[in-house]
N, C-alpha and C positions, 0 to 999 in steps of 0.2 A: 178391492184388489183388481177388479176388472179394468179400471182406469190405469192402474200401474202396468198391467199386461199390455195395454194398447201402447203405452210409452216405450215398451221394450220391443214391440213388434215392428222393427224397422231395420233395414239393411245396415250392417256395420256396428250394431250394438255390441259394446264391449262388456267383459265380465265386471269391470269396475262400475259401469253404468247400471248393470243388473243389481249389484250389491247396493249401490246408492239408492236405487228405486225400491227394492224389496227388503233391504236390510241384510245383516249378516245371516248366512244360511245356518240351519241346524247341523248340516253335514256337507262334506265334500266327499263324493263317492262315485263309484261305477260298479254296478252289480253288487256283489257282496264285499267289495274292497272299499275301505274308508281311507281317506288321505288327510294328512296334516295340511293346513292352509299354506304353509311355506314349503311344501314338497308335493306339488301337484303335477300330474302327467299332462300330456298335450290335450287329452279329452277326458272330461269328467262331468258330473252333475252337481249342481247346487241344489241341495234338498231343503225344502221349506215345509212348515206345518200345513195341514189341511190339504195335502195331496198335490202340492205344486213343486215342480222340478224345472230347472233351467239347464239345458245341455250346452256345454262349453267345448269348443275345439279351437286351439291356438289363440286363446284369450278372447274369442268372439262367441256371442250367443248364436247358436244354430237352430235351437228348438225350444219352445215353451210347452210344458206338459201339465195337464190337469188330469189327475189320476184318482181312481177309487182308493180309499173310501171318500175322498173329497173333503169338503165341497169343491175345492179347487177354484177355478174361475169360470166365468161365462163368456163365450165368444160367439157373436152373431146369434144370440138367443140359445146357444147350445151349451151344454154342461154335462158333467158326470151325472148319469141318471136319465138323460134325454133318450127318447126312444129312437130306434132305427128309422121309423117313419118320419119323425121330426127331422132327423139328420138329412134324409134323402129329400125331403121337402125343401130344406134350406140350401143344400149344396148340389142337388141334382141327382137324378136317378142313375144307377149303374149301367154301364154299357153291356154288362154281362154278370151273371151270378155263377160262381164256381163253388161246388161243395167238395169237402174232403181233401183239398189240396194241402201239400206240405210246403211251407216256406221256411227254409233252414235258418234264415236270419232271425226269426222270431225267438228261437231258443238259443241261437248263437250269434250275438250282434256283430261278430267279426266277419260273418258271411255277408255277401252283397244282397241288397234288397232286390229280389226277383219278381216282386208283385207287379202286376200290370195296372197302370193308372186307370181309374174308373171302374175297375172290376171289384165286385163285392165277394169276398171270400167267406164262405160259411163253413162251420164245423172244421175250422182250420187246424192243421197239425194233429188231426184225429181227436180233437176235443169238441165234444158235442156242445153246441150253443156258443162257441167262441168264434167271433167274426172280425174281419178287418176290411177297411175301405179307405182308399186314399184318393184325393183330388188334388194332385200336385199343382195344377194351374191356380188353385185357390190356396195352396200351401197348407193343406189340411190332411190329417190322418185320424182315423177313428178305430178304436178297439171296442168290441161289444162282447158282453156275456148275456145270453138269453135276450138279445135284441135291445139291450140297454147299454148306453155308453159307459165304459169303465176307463177309457183313456181318450182324451182329446189332445192332439198334438198339433202345434202350429210350427211349420218350418219358417225360418227367417232367411230371406234371400241373402246370398253372400256376394 
């Protein structure tokens, strides 16, 4: 699967290419809403087994997701279950650590992302052990529970 993810990790990848590479998804969805293949909104997720999702906006792949329970995919030696220390060693140390911050978009994806690049957010949104870190220049986002990766997200340049 890792080689397939590398093929999709490029500017301009289309939903057709994603389906060609990964196969027909198990579901077309966004949040708790499921969609019929022939009645899709502008933005939705292609849901695959083993914790893999592909985020689509206007027929283009904008994000590749590897999620708990996984196993998902491995990218730059990182995967679901990697430790916070392994992530920081691979992508760089945070410029700052902030504890107890609330980021509204985490619970409501329609809200803008107000996180600061390079900042490690710990105990996010009042949830002990829940953390978030993004390195946009590397096109990477990570979600952690108790310092273990539960979500590895790759942004696709548009």
